Structures are given as C-alpha cells and as structure tokens.
N, C-alpha and C positions, 0 to 999 in steps of 0.2 A: 770807503768801503771795502768789507771784504768778501770774499763770495762761499757759499755754502752750499754741496751739491746734494738733493737731494729723491731717491727713487721712489717712484709711486706707480700704483696699476696702469693699464690702460682706460679704465674704465673713467677713473679719478683724473687722469691726464684731460680724459674726453671732456669731462662736464668741464673742469678747469680753462679748459680754451672754452667753450662756448662762453663760461659767463665773463672770461675775462673780454672778449671780441666786445660782449655784450654790454659792458660797459666801460670800455674803452679804457681800460686798466689792464697791468701785466700781470702774469703770474707770480712774479716775484713780488711783487706788491701783497697780491693777496693772499701767499707766504708769510710773508713778513709781519703782516698785518696779525696772522693766526698765530704766529709765533709769540706774539706781544702781549694777545688775548689769552693764551696758556699761558704763558709765564708770569703772567696780573692772578688768574685763579691759584693759580700753587703759590705765591706769596700770600694771595688773600688765606686760603689755606688754612697754613701753618702759623703768620699771625692771629689767627682766629684761634688755631689751638691753643697755642704759648700765653694766648690773654684769659682763657675759654678759666682757668683758676681762679683769677683774679675778678674776673664777670660774676664765679660762680659766690664768690666769698663776699660778693657785695648785692645777693639777690638779682644777678640781671643775668636772669634765663636767658630772653630769647633778644633775638638782633632789636625785634620794635621796641623792647624795653629797652634797650643799650642804646639804641638812635633817639628814642623819648628822653632820655636821661641828659644824654649830650645837646642835647635840640635848644 
C-alpha cells in the first residue's frame, strides 16, 4: 500500500476523529472509502456523458427508460 498525505482543516479533522472513534474505523479507511466513491461518481458521469448521444438516438432519454430497456 502507498502513502498519501492530505491536509484538512481542524473542524473536519475533529469530526473525522469523532466518527472514526465511534465506529472503530481509522481515518485512513474513511479517506480511502471517500476517494473510491468520488472516483466512481466521476467515472459514472464520464460514461454517461459518452453514451448520451447513443441513448438519445434510441429515444432513451431518462435513466428510468434505460433501466427498463435493459431489464
């Protein structure tokens, strides 16, 4: 595993300390999870933006219609 150093303000650090202690997780575990979730959202938005023209061409204009068509 590699090390990543980040800086956070005192308020965020205090809140993170409190929650980490209460849940028994480390601050690093919270940071890793947050980064993973954020990267997943970015990948989703990028993929959605790339496939949108194809979806529009098939009249699949909403996520709900797309999910129904794929189910």
